[in-house]
N, C-alpha and C positions, 0 to 999 in steps of 0.2 A: 836603195838604189837611187842614183842621181840620174835625173832625166837630162839627156844631152841631145842637142839637135832638134830639128822640127819633128813634129808628131807624124806618124805614118798616116793618120787619118784624124781629122778634127773638124768640129763645127760648134756653133753657138746659137742660142736662142734667148730672146727676151721673154720674161715671164712676169705677169702681173700677180706676184705673190712675194712676200718677204723672204729674205735669204734663209731664215731659220726654218720656215715651213718647207722650202725646197730642199734644204739640207736634210731635214727629217725624212723626206720621201726618198732621197738618194741613199741614205744610210740604212733604211729599213729594207733588209735583204728581200723579203717576199715582194715588197713593192717594186724594188729595182729589177728583180727577175721578171715581174709581170710587164715592165716597160721595155725590157731588152728584146731584141729580135730573135737571137738564137738561144738565149738562156731560158731554161725551164724552171730550175730550182737553185736557190742559194741558201746555205745553212751554215751557221757558225759552228766551228769545230774547236776553236780555242779562243776564249773571250766570248762574251755574249753581246758585244756592241762595238761600234766603230771606234777603234783606238789603235795607235801604232803597235804592231806586233800581233794583233788579233788575226785569226785565220778562219776562212770560210771555204766551203767547197761549192763550186759551181757546176751544175749539171746542164749540159748543152745539147741541142738537137738541131739537125738540118736534114729535113726529110726523114729517111730511115736511119741516118747516121747519128749516133749519140756518143758523147765523151764527157769526161769530168776533169776538172782542173782544181788545183789548190791555189787559193788567193791569199796573200798576206798584206794586211793594211800597212801602208807606208806613211800616210798622212791622214789625219782626221781632226780638222779644225772646225768646230761647229759654225755653221753659217758661211764658211769660206772655202774649204777644200776637203775632198775625200778622194784618196788615191790608193791603188793596190797593185802589187806585182802578182802575175799569174805564172804558174808553172805546171808542167805536165810530166809526171814521173821524175820529178827533180830537175827537169830541163826548164830554163827560162822560156816563156812564150811571149809575154807582153807586159806592159805597164799601162794601166788605165787611170785617168785623172779627170775629176769633175771640179772645176773652179767656178765659184759663185761670187759675183761682185754686185753691189747695190746699184740700182739705177733710179731715176726719178720716179718711175712707175712700178718698181718692184726689184727685179734683179736680172742679170744676164748670166747664163750658165754656159760654160764651155766645156764640152766633152772631148777628150783626146785620148789616143792610144799610140804606143810606141811598140813596134814589132821587135821582140828580143830573141826570136828563135835563131838557133845556130843555123848557118847556111844549109848544112846537110839534112836538116829537119824540115825544111820548108816543104819539099815535095811529098814526103810521107805524111806530114801534117795536112797537106791539102787533099791527099787521097783519103785520109781518115775522116776528114770533116766534109768532103765534098766541095771545098772552096779552094780553088787554085790561086785566085787573085785575092788574097786576104785583105790587102789595103783597100781595094775598091769595095769589097763586101763590107768591111768595117765602116767605111765612109757612108755607105748606104744605111747601114744599121744605126749609126750614130744619129743620122737625120730622123730616122723613125723613133728612136728612143727619145730624142729631145722633143719631138712633137707630141709624143705620148706624155712625157713629163709635164710639158706645158699645159696640155689639156687637163691632166689630173690636178695639178697645182691650182689652176685657175678655176676649176670646178669646186674647189674648196674641200 
């Protein structure tokens, strides 16, 4: 998938850790799941590591609501970028992207998402997940995820 236009939600954080360390945290699925706000579990289904074409399943939770998605890795450049497309029952849902660039003191990580849901699927998806304003929720979740990533990477 080619990412076009601005992200639906995006933020960045400066981390005092090298790009490789941060990339390793992001691409370790159990670690990424522990950092994300709605995600409970991520497990490889095809391929066992971050590589284009690898597939993992994400199990998510919001209160009593639970749902699972299929995620296909689109980009995996060690120390630079990890990105994946998300689908639900074959329908496109989102594209998520983590970009890492070196800084004087470590690196800057930018996390962004692009909403790819068909218009007719927005309301049923909101009802199923309990989140009617997905862009605002994702913006808040990205801030939380990046703060947790920073804390984990800087703790060593």
